[in-house]
C-alpha positions in Angstrom: 0.0 0.0 0.0 1.4 3.4 -1.0 0.6 5.8 1.9 0.9 9.5 1.7 4.1 10.5 3.5 4.3 13.3 6.0 7.4 14.8 7.8 6.6 16.8 10.9 9.3 18.7 12.8 9.0 18.9 16.5 6.6 16.0 17.3 7.5 15.4 20.9 4.8 17.8 22.2 2.1 20.3 21.4 0.9 21.0 17.9 3.5 18.7 16.3 2.4 15.8 18.5 -1.3 16.4 17.9 -0.7 16.8 14.1 1.3 13.6 13.9 -1.5 11.6 15.7 -4.2 13.1 13.4 -2.3 12.3 10.2 -1.6 8.8 11.4 -5.3 8.4 12.0 -6.0 9.6 8.4 -3.7 7.0 7.0 -0.5 8.9 6.4 2.9 7.3 7.0 4.4 9.9 9.4 8.0 10.6 10.1 8.5 12.8 13.2 11.7 14.7 13.9 13.2 14.8 17.3 16.6 16.0 18.5 17.3 12.9 20.6 16.4 9.3 21.1 14.9 10.2 24.5 12.2 12.4 22.9 8.8 11.0 23.0 7.1 10.5 19.6 3.5 9.5 19.1 2.5 5.9 18.5 3.0 4.7 14.8 5.2 7.7 14.1 8.7 6.9 12.7 11.4 8.8 14.6 13.9 10.8 12.5 16.8 12.3 14.5 17.1 15.8 13.2 17.9 19.3 14.5 16.4 22.0 12.4 19.3 24.3 13.4 21.8 22.1 11.7 21.8 21.9 7.8 23.8 18.6 7.8 21.4 17.0 10.3 18.4 18.1 8.1 19.9 16.6 4.9 20.6 13.3 6.7 17.1 13.2 8.0 15.4 14.1 4.7 17.7 11.5 2.9 16.6 8.9 5.5 12.9 9.6 4.9 13.4 9.5 1.1 15.3 6.2 1.4 12.6 4.6 3.5 9.5 6.0 1.8 10.6 7.1 -1.6 8.9 10.5 -1.5 7.5 13.2 0.8 4.0 14.5 0.2 3.7 16.8 3.2 6.2 18.8 5.3 4.9 20.4 8.5 7.4 22.9 9.8 6.4 22.9 13.4 9.6 22.8 15.5 10.0 26.0 17.4 10.6 27.7 20.7 9.8 30.8 22.7 11.6 33.5 24.4 10.1 36.1 26.7 11.5 39.1 28.4 12.0 42.8 28.0 13.4 43.7 24.6 16.2 45.8 26.0 17.2 43.1 28.5 17.2 40.0 26.3 20.7 38.9 25.3 21.1 39.0 21.5 22.6 35.5 21.5 19.3 34.2 22.8 17.4 36.1 20.2 19.7 34.7 17.4 19.2 31.2 18.7 15.4 31.7 18.6 15.6 32.9 14.9 17.8 29.9 14.1 15.0 27.6 15.4 11.8 29.4 14.5 12.8 31.0 11.2 15.9 29.5 9.7 15.0 26.0 10.8 11.8 26.1 8.7 13.7 27.7 5.8 16.3 24.9 5.9 13.7 22.1 6.0 11.8 23.7 3.1 14.9 24.0 1.0 15.8 20.3 1.8 12.4 18.8 0.7 11.5 21.1 -2.2 13.8 19.3 -4.8 12.1 16.0 -4.2 8.6 17.6 -4.3 9.4 19.5 -7.5 10.7 16.3 -9.1 7.4 14.6 -8.4 5.5 17.8 -9.2 3.6 17.3 -6.0 3.8 18.2 -2.4 2.6 20.5 0.3 4.4 22.5 3.0 2.7 23.8 6.1 4.3 26.4 8.4 3.2 26.6 12.0 3.4 30.2 13.1 1.6 32.3 15.7 -0.9 35.0 16.1 2.0 36.9 17.8 3.6 37.1 14.3 1.1 39.8 13.4 -0.3 40.9 16.8 2.6 41.2 19.3 2.3 40.9 23.0 4.3 42.6 25.8 7.6 40.9 26.6 7.4 38.7 23.5 9.2 41.0 21.1 11.8 38.5 19.8 9.4 35.6 19.6 6.9 37.8 17.7 9.6 39.0 15.4 10.7 35.4 14.6 7.2 34.4 13.7 6.5 37.6 11.7 9.7 37.0 9.7 8.4 33.6 8.8 5.0 34.9 7.7 6.5 37.8 5.7 9.1 35.6 4.0 6.4 33.1 2.9 4.1 35.9 1.6 7.0 37.4 -0.3 8.1 34.1 -1.8 4.6 33.2 -2.9 4.3 36.4 -5.0 6.5 35.1 -7.7 5.5 31.5 -7.7 2.6 29.1 -7.8 2.7 28.8 -4.0 -0.2 29.8 -1.9 0.0 31.1 1.6 -2.7 31.4 4.2 -2.4 33.0 7.6 -4.9 33.9 10.3 -4.7 37.4 8.9 -6.3 36.2 5.7 -9.5 35.3 7.5 -12.3 37.9 7.8 -11.6 40.4 10.4 -13.9 41.6 13.2 -16.1 44.5 12.3 -14.4 47.0 14.6 -11.5 49.3 14.4 -9.3 51.0 17.1 -11.9 53.7 17.3 -15.0 51.4 17.4 -13.9 48.7 19.9 -16.2 46.1 21.4 -17.5 47.2 24.8 -15.3 44.8 26.7 -12.1 46.2 25.2 -13.2 49.8 25.5 -13.9 49.2 29.3 -10.5 47.6 29.8 -8.8 50.5 28.1 -10.7 53.1 30.1 -9.6 51.3 33.3 -6.0 50.8 32.3 -3.4 52.9 34.2 -2.0 55.7 32.1 
């Protein structure tokens, strides 16, 4: 039986874990990436040791999947991390590490699987981002920036290709603006210290 093949980064918890389980239930052959043998992967998911911050690790992992399955139908770029703290107090090394994981990791994975997908003229790539990529929150500046970079790069790259992107900002927006806020928001803003 020739199953559709999915690769999901970061399957040990959260969205990646839930996505892997859902795809297995739908009949996909799922390869889940993890940085170590100790990481938990969902049942019926084939572990691939891979660190999205390391290009050689990615190429080994993609080659392993292609050797075992022959093709990749779906890549879910899910691996990521968070960083919170005041913008001016966050060490730049930590911010760079976050971008390596959240932004460049997804870029590297995409670059690694695209040749095989193009050769088959088939494939789909999903990027897991965050509402904070377009609606930042206090003390989440670098995290928001890493997610915004991902969304912006994808939108830019899709302008000159057949790729389609969809983000939560593409959905219909509420019918209120900063001057006509829902009552609950208006009350909260009136009560906020100035």
